[in-house]
C-alpha positions as a Python dict, from the first residue, in 0.01 Angstrom:
ca = {
    (1, 'M'): (0, 0, 0),
    (2, 'S'): (-103, 256, 255),
    (3, 'S'): (151, 268, 532),
    (4, 'G'): (-80, 475, 779),
    (5, 'L'): (-66, 197, 1047),
    (6, 'T'): (307, 204, 1084),
    (7, 'V'): (346, 565, 1033),
    (8, 'G'): (166, 593, 1351),
    (9, 'A'): (399, 353, 1517),
    (10, 'A'): (691, 545, 1381),
    (11, 'N'): (570, 866, 1506),
    (12, 'A'): (495, 730, 1837),
    (13, 'A'): (833, 577, 1861),
    (14, 'S'): (1027, 880, 1743),
    (15, 'G'): (1097, 999, 2096),
    (16, 'T'): (1021, 1371, 2000),
    (17, 'A'): (751, 1434, 2270),
    (18, 'F'): (889, 1239, 2572),
    (19, 'A'): (1223, 1104, 2700),
    (20, 'P'): (1301, 834, 2759),
    (21, 'D'): (1133, 676, 2462),
    (22, 'I'): (1161, 374, 2237),
    (23, 'S'): (1263, 406, 1871),
    (24, 'C'): (1206, 121, 1626),
    (25, 'P'): (1286, 85, 1244),
    (26, 'S'): (992, 141, 1026),
    (27, 'V'): (849, -166, 867),
    (28, 'A'): (586, -32, 628),
    (29, 'D'): (861, 128, 416),
    (30, 'S'): (991, -214, 350),
    (31, 'V'): (666, -384, 255),
    (32, 'D'): (528, -132, 1),
    (33, 'E'): (427, -394, -260),
    (34, 'V'): (209, -638, -75),
    (35, 'P'): (24, -908, -286),
    (36, 'A'): (-358, -880, -255),
    (37, 'R'): (-392, -1224, -99),
    (38, 'A'): (-144, -1124, 175),
    (39, 'Q'): (-291, -765, 253),
    (40, 'A'): (-501, -873, 551),
    (41, 'E'): (-233, -1064, 719),
    (42, 'V'): (29, -801, 667),
    (43, 'Q'): (-190, -540, 794),
    (44, 'R'): (-274, -721, 1107),
    (45, 'N'): (86, -781, 1184),
    (46, 'L'): (181, -427, 1128),
    (47, 'Q'): (-97, -330, 1370),
    (48, 'Q'): (72, -579, 1606),
    (49, 'L'): (404, -412, 1573),
    (50, 'E'): (247, -85, 1681),
    (51, 'T'): (82, -250, 1979),
    (52, 'Q'): (414, -409, 2083),
    (53, 'I'): (593, -68, 2075),
    (54, 'A'): (309, 97, 2278),
    (55, 'E'): (318, -175, 2546),
    (56, 'A'): (704, -147, 2556),
    (57, 'K'): (662, 223, 2618),
    (58, 'R'): (418, 175, 2899),
    (59, 'R'): (661, -85, 3059),
    (60, 'L'): (949, 161, 3012),
    (61, 'A'): (753, 436, 3193),
    (62, 'N'): (625, 204, 3476),
    (63, 'S'): (980, 68, 3537),
    (64, 'A'): (1147, 390, 3617),
    (65, 'G'): (1410, 335, 3876),
    (66, 'Q'): (1421, -44, 3853),
    (67, 'G'): (1700, -274, 3802),
    (68, 'G'): (2065, -223, 3733),
    (69, 'A'): (2261, -96, 3428),
    (70, 'N'): (2106, -351, 3190),
    (71, 'F'): (1760, -356, 3314),
    (72, 'V'): (1609, -182, 3018),
    (73, 'Q'): (1784, -407, 2773),
    (74, 'N'): (1706, -736, 2955),
    (75, 'A'): (1347, -654, 3063),
    (76, 'I'): (1207, -433, 2783),
    (77, 'L'): (1427, -419, 2459),
    (78, 'G'): (1523, -788, 2457),
    (79, 'P'): (1170, -911, 2487),
    (80, 'L'): (1042, -642, 2246),
    (81, 'R'): (1312, -754, 1988),
    (82, 'D'): (1205, -1114, 2014),
    (83, 'K'): (836, -1031, 1967),
    (84, 'R'): (907, -812, 1660),
    (85, 'A'): (1125, -1096, 1513),
    (86, 'A'): (830, -1319, 1547),
    (87, 'V'): (592, -1087, 1382),
    (88, 'L'): (834, -1007, 1087),
    (89, 'E'): (862, -1373, 1038),
    (90, 'R'): (482, -1395, 1005),
    (91, 'I'): (487, -1117, 744),
    (92, 'Q'): (750, -1310, 551),
    (93, 'I'): (532, -1615, 568),
    (94, 'A'): (232, -1419, 446),
    (95, 'F'): (429, -1319, 127),
    (96, 'Q'): (525, -1683, 71),
    (97, 'R'): (177, -1812, 105),
    (98, 'A'): (59, -1564, -154),
    (99, 'G'): (328, -1692, -394),
    (100, 'A'): (556, -1384, -361),
    (101, 'Q'): (913, -1318, -255),
    (102, 'A'): (929, -1150, 90),
    (103, 'P'): (1114, -834, 112),
    (104, 'T'): (1481, -879, 193),
    (105, 'G'): (1629, -742, 526),
    (106, 'L'): (1301, -768, 731),
    (107, 'E'): (1484, -970, 992),
    (108, 'G'): (1714, -669, 1043),
    (109, 'L'): (1427, -455, 1150),
    (110, 'A'): (1365, -642, 1490),
    (111, 'T'): (1604, -432, 1721),
    (112, 'C'): (1472, -121, 1886),
    (113, 'T'): (1668, 126, 2100),
    (114, 'V'): (1596, 360, 2395),
    (115, 'Q'): (1677, 724, 2354),
    (116, 'D'): (1791, 862, 2687),
    (117, 'D'): (1673, 594, 2942),
    (118, 'G'): (1708, 833, 3223),
    (119, 'T'): (2051, 700, 3344),
    (120, 'G'): (2247, 921, 3100),
    (121, 'N'): (2322, 580, 2901),
    (122, 'N'): (2199, 552, 2545),
    (123, 'N'): (2144, 160, 2568),
    (124, 'D'): (2206, 141, 2199),
    (125, 'D'): (2517, -62, 2237),
    (126, 'E'): (2414, -287, 2524),
    (127, 'Q'): (2214, -541, 2312),
    (128, 'D'): (2179, -785, 2597),
    (129, 'N'): (2557, -828, 2631),
    (130, 'G'): (2568, -1004, 2302),
    (131, 'N'): (2314, -1272, 2371),
    (132, 'Q'): (2066, -1187, 2103),
    (133, 'D'): (1966, -1550, 2041),
    (134, 'N'): (1982, -1483, 1668),
    (135, 'G'): (1914, -1848, 1592),
    (136, 'D'): (1567, -1801, 1733),
    (137, 'Q'): (1439, -1496, 1586),
    (138, 'N'): (1283, -1634, 1261),
    (139, 'G'): (993, -1823, 1426),
    (140, 'S'): (632, -1731, 1444),
    (141, 'D'): (430, -1728, 1765),
    (142, 'Q'): (144, -1949, 1705),
    (143, 'D'): (-45, -1727, 1480),
    (144, 'N'): (-264, -1952, 1249),
    (145, 'N'): (-580, -1842, 1432),
    (146, 'G'): (-491, -1483, 1460),
    (147, 'Q'): (-388, -1522, 1843),
    (148, 'N'): (-73, -1320, 1925),
    (149, 'N'): (53, -1523, 2215),
    (150, 'D'): (375, -1313, 2222),
    (151, 'D'): (170, -1009, 2364),
    (152, 'Q'): (-101, -1193, 2529),
    (153, 'G'): (156, -1337, 2758),
    (154, 'N'): (249, -978, 2884),
    (155, 'N'): (-95, -902, 3000),
    (156, 'N'): (-214, -1241, 3107),
    (157, 'Q'): (53, -1500, 3185),
    (158, 'E'): (280, -1260, 3355),
    (159, 'N'): (-13, -1178, 3610),
    (160, 'R'): (-93, -1550, 3652),
    (161, 'N'): (255, -1649, 3711),
    (162, 'R'): (359, -1415, 3980),
    (163, 'G'): (245, -1591, 4284),
    (164, 'N'): (432, -1509, 4604),
    (165, 'G'): (774, -1676, 4549),
    (166, 'N'): (1097, -1484, 4534),
    (167, 'Q'): (1131, -1420, 4163),
    (168, 'N'): (1467, -1261, 4177),
    (169, 'G'): (1683, -1572, 4245),
    (170, 'G'): (1960, -1358, 4349),
    (171, 'G'): (2230, -1604, 4483),
    (172, 'R'): (1973, -1876, 4571),
    (173, 'G'): (2084, -2135, 4312),
    (174, 'G'): (1744, -2122, 4148),
    (175, 'Q'): (1693, -2256, 3794),
    (176, 'I'): (1446, -2239, 3485),
    (177, 'S'): (1212, -2529, 3461),
    (178, 'C'): (1044, -2593, 3119),
    (179, 'P'): (797, -2862, 2998),
    (180, 'E'): (955, -3138, 2790),
    (181, 'V'): (887, -3122, 2420),
    (182, 'A'): (1038, -3440, 2269),
    (183, 'D'): (802, -3654, 2468),
    (184, 'R'): (507, -3489, 2313),
    (185, 'L'): (583, -3526, 1959),
    (186, 'G'): (504, -3893, 1897),
    (187, 'E'): (618, -4017, 1553),
    (188, 'I'): (816, -3760, 1368),
    (189, 'P'): (777, -3773, 976),
    (190, 'A'): (1096, -3857, 798),
    (191, 'R'): (1083, -3537, 598),
    (192, 'A'): (1056, -3331, 919),
    (193, 'Q'): (1331, -3505, 1129),
    (194, 'A'): (1616, -3284, 1050),
    (195, 'E'): (1411, -2956, 1107),
    (196, 'V'): (1251, -3085, 1432),
    (197, 'Q'): (1578, -3209, 1583),
    (198, 'R'): (1738, -2863, 1497),
    (199, 'N'): (1455, -2685, 1689),
    (200, 'L'): (1461, -2936, 1977),
    (201, 'R'): (1828, -2833, 2016),
    (202, 'Q'): (1736, -2466, 1998),
    (203, 'L'): (1489, -2519, 2284),
    (204, 'E'): (1763, -2662, 2490),
    (205, 'T'): (2000, -2377, 2412),
    (206, 'Q'): (1724, -2128, 2507),
    (207, 'I'): (1686, -2287, 2845),
    (208, 'A'): (2057, -2289, 2889),
    (209, 'E'): (2094, -1925, 2805),
    (210, 'A'): (1801, -1820, 3025),
    (211, 'N'): (1978, -2005, 3327),
    (212, 'Q'): (2292, -1820, 3246),
    (213, 'R'): (2109, -1495, 3230),
    (214, 'L'): (1937, -1576, 3561),
    (215, 'A'): (2283, -1639, 3727),
    (216, 'R'): (2416, -1307, 3587),
    (217, 'S'): (2130, -1102, 3697),
    (218, 'A'): (2141, -1196, 4084),
    (219, 'G'): (2048, -887, 4263),
    (220, 'Q'): (1895, -701, 3973),
    (221, 'G'): (1537, -561, 3941),
    (222, 'G'): (1224, -559, 4136),
    (223, 'P'): (982, -842, 4237),
    (224, 'N'): (897, -895, 3876),
    (225, 'F'): (1237, -896, 3714),
    (226, 'V'): (1263, -1273, 3657),
    (227, 'Q'): (930, -1285, 3481),
    (228, 'N'): (979, -980, 3282),
    (229, 'A'): (1355, -1014, 3192),
    (230, 'I'): (1382, -1386, 3166),
    (231, 'L'): (1067, -1598, 3170),
    (232, 'G'): (874, -1365, 2937),
    (233, 'P'): (1135, -1364, 2674),
    (234, 'L'): (1198, -1721, 2701),
    (235, 'R'): (827, -1790, 2661),
    (236, 'D'): (804, -1595, 2350),
    (237, 'K'): (1131, -1770, 2194),
    (238, 'R'): (983, -2114, 2290),
    (239, 'A'): (657, -2032, 2124),
    (240, 'A'): (839, -1932, 1804),
    (241, 'T'): (1038, -2243, 1798),
    (242, 'L'): (736, -2464, 1870),
    (243, 'E'): (563, -2304, 1581),
    (244, 'R'): (851, -2388, 1364),
    (245, 'I'): (827, -2764, 1470),
    (246, 'R'): (442, -2744, 1391),
    (247, 'I'): (525, -2598, 1040),
    (248, 'A'): (800, -2884, 986),
    (249, 'F'): (514, -3130, 1060),
    (250, 'Q'): (277, -2962, 835),
    (251, 'R'): (518, -2938, 542),
    (252, 'A'): (578, -3313, 579),
    (253, 'G'): (213, -3374, 538),
    (254, 'A'): (154, -3467, 901),
    (255, 'Q'): (-40, -3315, 1193),
    (256, 'A'): (171, -3186, 1496),
    (257, 'P'): (31, -3269, 1846),
    (258, 'A'): (-217, -2995, 1943),
    (259, 'S'): (-67, -2978, 2288),
    (260, 'L'): (253, -2808, 2157),
    (261, 'R'): (97, -2468, 2211),
    (262, 'T'): (83, -2533, 2590),
    (263, 'L'): (462, -2587, 2629),
    (264, 'A'): (605, -2249, 2580),
    (265, 'T'): (574, -2129, 2943),
    (266, 'C'): (853, -2203, 3182),
    (267, 'E'): (892, -2127, 3550),
    (268, 'F'): (1163, -2032, 3794),
    (269, 'R'): (1240, -2258, 4100),
    (270, 'N'): (1436, -2109, 4368),
    (271, 'G'): (1702, -2295, 4576),
    (272, 'N'): (1461, -2330, 4864),
    (273, 'G'): (1217, -2543, 4658),
    (274, 'G'): (962, -2259, 4609),
    (275, 'N'): (813, -2220, 4275),
    (276, 'G'): (976, -1880, 4247),
    (277, 'G'): (674, -1690, 4143),
    (278, 'N'): (451, -1942, 3993),
    (279, 'G'): (308, -2062, 4336),
    (280, 'G'): (36, -2301, 4296),
    (281, 'N'): (-152, -2118, 4037),
    (282, 'N'): (28, -2177, 3725),
    (283, 'G'): (-28, -2552, 3682),
    (284, 'N'): (-36, -2675, 3325),
    (285, 'D'): (-168, -2352, 3186),
    (286, 'G'): (-474, -2520, 3062),
    (287, 'D'): (-304, -2852, 2971),
    (288, 'D'): (-554, -3048, 3173),
    (289, 'G'): (-792, -2779, 3274),
    (290, 'N'): (-704, -2768, 3632),
    (291, 'D'): (-483, -2453, 3629),
    (292, 'G'): (-295, -2590, 3921),
    (293, 'D'): (-536, -2454, 4184),
    (294, 'N'): (-662, -2803, 4288),
    (295, 'G'): (-333, -2914, 4441),
    (296, 'N'): (-123, -2769, 4703),
    (297, 'D'): (117, -2460, 4657),
    (298, 'G'): (444, -2653, 4653),
    (299, 'N'): (641, -2376, 4811),
    (300, 'N'): (969, -2441, 4989),
    (301, 'G'): (954, -2812, 4898),
    (302, 'G'): (689, -2874, 5159),
    (303, 'Q'): (381, -2991, 4952),
    (304, 'A'): (328, -3106, 4599),
    (305, 'R'): (90, -2948, 4353),
    (306, 'G'): (-154, -3242, 4297),
    (307, 'P'): (-280, -3506, 4285),
    (308, 'V'): (-653, -3378, 4353),
    (309, 'R'): (-927, -3597, 4503),
    (310, 'E'): (-1074, -3637, 4146),
    (311, 'D'): (-769, -3825, 4047),
    (312, 'F'): (-880, -4117, 4265),
    (313, 'V'): (-1167, -4369, 4224),
    (314, 'D'): (-1276, -4670, 4419),
    (315, 'I'): (-1159, -4973, 4230),
    (316, 'R'): (-1482, -5150, 4306),
    (317, 'S'): (-1672, -4905, 4098),
    (318, 'V'): (-1477, -4990, 3777),
    (319, 'R'): (-1622, -5250, 3540),
    (320, 'P'): (-1390, -5534, 3434),
    (321, 'N'): (-1209, -5412, 3125),
    (322, 'V'): (-884, -5618, 3081),
    (323, 'R'): (-910, -5826, 2747),
    (324, 'T'): (-633, -6052, 2640),
    (325, 'P'): (-614, -6200, 2290),
    (326, 'R'): (-631, -6564, 2264),
    (327, 'T'): (-303, -6745, 2196),
    (328, 'Q'): (-335, -6915, 1855),
    (329, 'Q'): (-192, -7251, 1758),
    (330, 'N'): (138, -7106, 1638),
    (331, 'G'): (165, -6867, 1924),
    (332, 'S'): (425, -6864, 2178),
    (333, 'R'): (293, -6949, 2530),
    (334, 'G'): (590, -6963, 2777),
    (335, 'T'): (720, -6712, 3019),
    (336, 'F'): (1054, -6619, 3166),
    (337, 'S'): (1083, -6432, 3504),
    (338, 'V'): (1378, -6258, 3633),
    (339, 'D'): (1423, -6174, 4008),
    (340, 'C'): (1606, -5844, 4034),
    (341, 'G'): (1481, -5749, 4392),
    (342, 'R'): (1266, -5448, 4509),
    (343, 'N'): (1520, -5193, 4517),
    (344, 'E'): (1586, -5278, 4879),
    (345, 'R'): (1924, -5092, 4824),
    (346, 'R'): (1738, -4771, 4748),
    (347, 'I'): (1916, -4694, 4431),
    (348, 'F'): (1771, -4363, 4320),
    (349, 'N'): (1833, -4070, 4086),
    (350, 'S'): (1630, -3822, 3890),
    (351, 'D'): (1822, -3877, 3559),
    (352, 'N'): (1699, -4044, 3250),
    (353, 'V'): (1960, -4176, 3041),
    (354, 'I'): (1738, -4282, 2747),
    (355, 'V'): (1556, -3948, 2705),
    (356, 'A'): (1819, -3704, 2843),
    (357, 'P'): (2161, -3863, 2833),
    (358, 'G'): (2434, -3655, 2997),
    (359, 'V'): (2163, -3427, 3166),
    (360, 'S'): (2175, -3424, 3544),
    (361, 'N'): (1825, -3421, 3688),
    (362, 'G'): (1689, -3481, 3329),
    (363, 'A'): (1375, -3644, 3451),
    (364, 'Q'): (1298, -3391, 3731),
    (365, 'H'): (1161, -3685, 3933),
    (366, 'T'): (1315, -3974, 4119),
    (367, 'H'): (1337, -4308, 3969),
    (368, 'D'): (1362, -4648, 4139),
    (369, 'Y'): (1625, -4882, 3980),
    (370, 'V'): (1662, -5252, 3981),
    (371, 'G'): (1905, -5466, 3771),
    (372, 'N'): (2200, -5267, 3658),
    (373, 'E'): (2352, -5086, 3965),
    (374, 'S'): (2518, -4806, 3785),
    (375, 'T'): (2246, -4643, 3566),
    (376, 'N'): (2263, -4261, 3554),
    (377, 'N'): (2288, -3975, 3307),
    (378, 'Q'): (2647, -4055, 3234),
    (379, 'S'): (2595, -4422, 3153),
    (380, 'T'): (2720, -4572, 2825),
    (381, 'N'): (2671, -4925, 2683),
    (382, 'E'): (3015, -5003, 2799),
    (383, 'S'): (2980, -4866, 3145),
    (384, 'L'): (2641, -5051, 3208),
    (385, 'L'): (2816, -5381, 3087),
    (386, 'A'): (3088, -5328, 3323),
    (387, 'A'): (2858, -5261, 3633),
    (388, 'G'): (2707, -5503, 3884),
    (389, 'T'): (2341, -5614, 3890),
    (390, 'T'): (2072, -5688, 4133),
    (391, 'C'): (1933, -5965, 3924),
    (392, 'R'): (2009, -6312, 4050),
    (393, 'N'): (2066, -6464, 3707),
    (394, 'G'): (2345, -6206, 3631),
    (395, 'D'): (2139, -6013, 3378),
    (396, 'K'): (2272, -5660, 3371),
    (397, 'S'): (1966, -5506, 3215),
    (398, 'T'): (1841, -5188, 3372),
    (399, 'H'): (1465, -5140, 3470),
    (400, 'Y'): (1361, -4807, 3620),
    (401, 'W'): (1024, -4633, 3690),
    (402, 'P'): (911, -4325, 3888),
    (403, 'V'): (873, -4386, 4276),
    (404, 'I'): (553, -4381, 4455),
    (405, 'R'): (543, -4164, 4755),
    (406, 'A'): (319, -4150, 5069),
    (407, 'L'): (208, -3791, 5104),
    (408, 'G'): (254, -3576, 5406),
    (409, 'Q'): (566, -3771, 5516),
    (410, 'Q'): (926, -3645, 5489),
    (411, 'E'): (1202, -3797, 5275),
    (412, 'F'): (1565, -3753, 5228),
    (413, 'D'): (1524, -3561, 4910),
    (414, 'A'): (1280, -3295, 5028),
    (415, 'N'): (1530, -3026, 4942),
    (416, 'Q'): (1696, -3187, 4637),
    (417, 'R'): (1658, -3175, 4275),
    (418, 'G'): (1406, -3444, 4158),
    (419, 'G'): (1275, -3444, 4514),
    (420, 'G'): (1113, -3147, 4690),
    (421, 'L'): (1282, -2877, 4467),
    (422, 'D'): (1086, -3035, 4174),
    (423, 'L'): (766, -3056, 4384),
    (424, 'N'): (799, -3439, 4443),
    (425, 'V'): (747, -3490, 4815),
    (426, 'G'): (649, -3750, 5052),
    (427, 'K'): (800, -4073, 5184),
    (428, 'I'): (925, -4301, 4890),
    (429, 'L'): (754, -4632, 4924),
    (430, 'T'): (963, -4958, 4840),
    (431, 'P'): (743, -5198, 4651),
    (432, 'A'): (627, -5514, 4830),
    (433, 'S'): (699, -5706, 4526),
    (434, 'V'): (850, -5653, 4185),
    (435, 'Q'): (786, -5906, 3905),
    (436, 'I'): (971, -5878, 3573),
    (437, 'T'): (828, -6122, 3326),
    (438, 'F'): (903, -6183, 2951),
    (439, 'K'): (598, -6326, 2769),
    (440, 'G'): (521, -6457, 2423),
    (441, 'N'): (319, -6346, 2122),
    (442, 'P'): (-31, -6489, 2070),
    (443, 'T'): (12, -6541, 1688),
    (444, 'G'): (375, -6639, 1652),
    (445, 'K'): (714, -6712, 1785),
    (446, 'V'): (939, -6449, 1921),
    (447, 'V'): (1290, -6362, 1808),
    (448, 'A'): (1586, -6244, 2014),
    (449, 'A'): (1578, -5868, 2113),
    (450, 'P'): (1898, -5695, 2040),
    (451, 'Q'): (2148, -5608, 2311),
    (452, 'F'): (2123, -5234, 2405),
    (453, 'L'): (1772, -5209, 2301),
    (454, 'R'): (1589, -4918, 2462),
    (455, 'I'): (1216, -4929, 2536),
    (456, 'I'): (986, -4670, 2715),
    (457, 'T'): (632, -4760, 2792),
    (458, 'G'): (384, -4505, 2884),
    (459, 'N'): (443, -4122, 2864),
    (460, 'A'): (542, -3863, 3147),
    (461, 'R'): (334, -3590, 2983),
    (462, 'V'): (-37, -3545, 3021),
    (463, 'G'): (-174, -3578, 2659),
    (464, 'G'): (158, -3723, 2544),
    (465, 'A'): (168, -4005, 2276),
    (466, 'D'): (113, -4369, 2383),
    (467, 'A'): (1, -4325, 2739),
    (468, 'N'): (3, -4672, 2885),
    (469, 'A'): (-21, -4655, 3267),
    (470, 'G'): (-194, -4949, 3421),
    (471, 'W'): (-332, -4894, 3783),
    (472, 'T'): (-517, -5167, 3962),
    (473, 'C'): (-554, -5351, 4301),
    (474, 'T'): (-464, -5706, 4402),
    (475, 'G'): (-801, -5907, 4378),
    (476, 'F'): (-933, -5682, 4098),
    (477, 'E'): (-675, -5713, 3831),
    (478, 'N'): (-926, -5780, 3563),
    (479, 'R'): (-1002, -5411, 3579),
    (480, 'Q'): (-735, -5154, 3513),
    (481, 'L'): (-712, -4768, 3496),
    (482, 'T'): (-503, -4533, 3305),
    (483, 'D'): (-604, -4183, 3419),
    (484, 'K'): (-709, -4244, 3772),
    (485, 'Y'): (-548, -4383, 4096),
    (486, 'P'): (-732, -4688, 4231),
    (487, 'L'): (-845, -4665, 4602),
    (488, 'C'): (-819, -5034, 4708),
    (489, 'P'): (-1044, -5175, 4983),
    (490, 'R'): (-892, -5305, 5313),
    (491, 'G'): (-682, -5621, 5239),
    (492, 'S'): (-606, -5523, 4889),
    (493, 'R'): (-290, -5361, 4767),
    (494, 'L'): (-200, -5103, 4500),
    (495, 'V'): (-63, -5263, 4166),
    (496, 'R'): (114, -5095, 3881),
    (497, 'V'): (141, -5286, 3549),
    (498, 'F'): (357, -5183, 3272),
    (499, 'D'): (326, -5377, 2945),
    (500, 'F'): (616, -5297, 2723),
    (501, 'Q'): (598, -5262, 2332),
    (502, 'S'): (683, -5599, 2201),
    (503, 'C'): (702, -5549, 1823),
    (504, 'W'): (1052, -5459, 1693),
    (505, 'D'): (1143, -5294, 1353),
    (506, 'G'): (1436, -5552, 1326),
    (507, 'Q'): (1699, -5295, 1277),
    (508, 'N'): (1725, -5015, 1550),
    (509, 'I'): (1792, -5024, 1926),
    (510, 'D'): (1641, -4683, 1972),
    (511, 'S'): (1480, -4403, 1763),
    (512, 'A'): (1468, -4023, 1785),
    (513, 'N'): (1156, -4012, 1980),
    (514, 'H'): (1241, -4337, 2167),
    (515, 'R'): (926, -4500, 2029),
    (516, 'T'): (911, -4561, 1655),
    (517, 'H'): (1149, -4850, 1648),
    (518, 'V'): (909, -5060, 1869),
    (519, 'T'): (532, -5075, 1881),
    (520, 'F'): (248, -5266, 2042),
    (521, 'P'): (93, -5564, 1890),
    (522, 'Q'): (-251, -5527, 1696),
    (523, 'A'): (-582, -5628, 1854),
    (524, 'D'): (-527, -5973, 1751),
    (525, 'G'): (-169, -5985, 1902),
    (526, 'S'): (-7, -5976, 1576),
    (527, 'C'): (277, -5730, 1504),
    (528, 'P'): (218, -5478, 1216),
    (529, 'Q'): (383, -5513, 877),
    (530, 'G'): (749, -5447, 905),
    (531, 'F'): (783, -5537, 1277),
    (532, 'Q'): (853, -5877, 1441),
    (533, 'P'): (763, -6011, 1787),
    (534, 'I'): (1020, -5997, 2067),
    (535, 'P'): (970, -6125, 2426),
    (536, 'A'): (705, -5906, 2574),
    (537, 'L'): (828, -5738, 2887),
    (538, 'E'): (591, -5680, 3174),
    (539, 'H'): (670, -5497, 3504),
    (540, 'R'): (417, -5561, 3781),
    (541, 'L'): (482, -5357, 4111),
    (542, 'V'): (274, -5415, 4428),
    (543, 'Y'): (275, -5153, 4708),
    (544, 'N'): (123, -5096, 5052),
    (545, 'V'): (-6, -4746, 5035),
    (546, 'P'): (-180, -4538, 5285),
    (547, 'Q'): (-559, -4555, 5304),
    (548, 'G'): (-742, -4289, 5100),
    (549, 'P'): (-600, -4032, 4833),
    (550, 'N'): (-270, -3999, 5015),
    (551, 'F'): (-25, -4128, 4754),
    (552, 'A'): (121, -4014, 4422),
    (553, 'V'): (358, -4111, 4156),
    (554, 'D'): (664, -3881, 4091),
    (555, 'G'): (651, -3672, 3782),
    (556, 'F'): (754, -3348, 3605),
    (557, 'P'): (644, -3054, 3829),
    (558, 'E'): (402, -2916, 3577),
    (559, 'E'): (218, -3254, 3531),
    (560, 'L'): (52, -3226, 3879),
    (561, 'H'): (118, -3589, 3961),
    (562, 'K'): (-150, -3712, 3718),
    (563, 'P'): (-185, -4092, 3717),
    (564, 'V'): (-185, -4103, 3341),
    (565, 'T'): (182, -3985, 3342),
    (566, 'D'): (317, -4306, 3478),
    (567, 'H'): (580, -4482, 3269),
    (568, 'S'): (862, -4736, 3301),
    (569, 'D'): (1196, -4780, 3114),
    (570, 'F'): (1413, -5079, 3016),
    (571, 'I'): (1756, -5115, 2842),
    (572, 'N'): (1841, -5463, 2741),
    (573, 'L'): (2191, -5592, 2842),
    (574, 'M'): (2138, -5945, 2828),
    (575, 'N'): (2422, -6128, 2653),
    (576, 'E'): (2357, -6364, 2367),
    (577, 'Q'): (2327, -6678, 2581),
    (578, 'Q'): (2096, -6513, 2829),
    (579, 'M'): (1862, -6396, 2558),
    (580, 'R'): (1865, -6722, 2381),
    (581, 'Q'): (1740, -6890, 2714),
    (582, 'V'): (1458, -6635, 2729),
    (583, 'V'): (1354, -6718, 2362),
    (584, 'D'): (1378, -7077, 2398),
    (585, 'C'): (1176, -7084, 2703),
    (586, 'I'): (891, -6874, 2567),
    (587, 'N'): (888, -7058, 2233),
    (588, 'G'): (894, -7379, 2399),
    (589, 'G'): (587, -7300, 2607),
    (590, 'R'): (770, -7347, 2932),
    (591, 'R'): (760, -7128, 3251),
    (592, 'C'): (1119, -7048, 3355),
    (593, 'R'): (1281, -6853, 3621),
}
């Protein structure tokens, strides 16, 4: 094939005319036998390599005098290497799609060097202090539609994300915050499980390495150092890993969630609660169309981004929409209620032991806890069984949900993780009442739920699988909202209703995505084939909230406090005798407490 495209790149990168300059290995020489079906794709990616080199050269020229000894490597060569690795992977994929063997050794052509960077150091041997993230260089950057997000980010997202925060993070105890991916995947095909889990672990490794790099780079660079040297490369790596997850779904004959492409961008949060350069303008990067501008800036832990006025609606304008299947002759009509209090003891933390065990602040928002008194990220089945409980019947099960806050008021966690540092601000409201009720199944008898069963209802992510928020008002509970907060008339109080999945697969107490081991009943109330009915848990929480659009649920910072992100969690710790009482009561048609 003609190598004209890359010869130009090689000449431009040779460093013969200007110093300092960037030198990259030639790729065209390694792909001289391209199948006809792959020609257009390979040519386009060779052109992309040329564009990447040109942009890196411009950045090198514009950054003269910035940063410390490793600035060129961290801010220019490292990102360029990651982008080239993604493009080289796309070239390999183009060969494979054409039924041909990709040239060997392409992955070795990703690394470029600077000849005379102006400091007298050659930089050839720095290579990012050994942190090359080799496990992540084989992905592709969301390129099925010809959109090269790896380079669009340099011109668009970096400018969008700059804001007015302190991006350096030098000595301020800041950290990198990234959108959660596992919650967005829904049901993972069995054939894709291993590959998806491997890439989910890779995403966690990338964040950890970015935080390490952030700590090591204290005091380096100019105002855009964190974006250029840390957030930009991290975004590109995440984009490649997310693409590998999408491909894993595709190879298993399934469709990956479309929202994956929005999860690549992370942000820096400084130790003062500020957004560290994202200000209020980053938002969800198109996740819900708001671009983050409708809320407040969220700098210094003082105000939250979102909710916006459009997130609220007068409950009186909502038509009745709650439909309940009729209980059939063989159905189970009883109920069993547990009094576990209202979290009067103010047991809070921002962990999530189900989704992020062992991770401090894994939820990035504060949870109310009732029942088990010891639940945190370090909890085990054994530690939970050994703990006390707020439930009057001695049930040690744990129930937790995001807190509701009155906006514009101060709280103890205004400068703490999970609170103001994650843009969750305002006074935490203790529920006026908490009702925990187990109900029956309209079409049959229930069976005992296993001890240690874990269930999450709802989804903390906008656009995530199985959104199940239920917002309403007392006196209007025949009308329920999922994606709006209700504005209740005077004399009426805010209600959150969480209905949990009540069909169990009969085998597992949890699943990789924390969802597929349980499911909701079908329209007639029966369980799908392969599932059996267990006591149906409902959390009903009632609040006195300020009048008007002046309250919000806690959430991940990038989700803008949308009401659709509401969710609740349950770990069953009832012993065999306690569970038998629940089942017998429900199947016997009694109302028990």
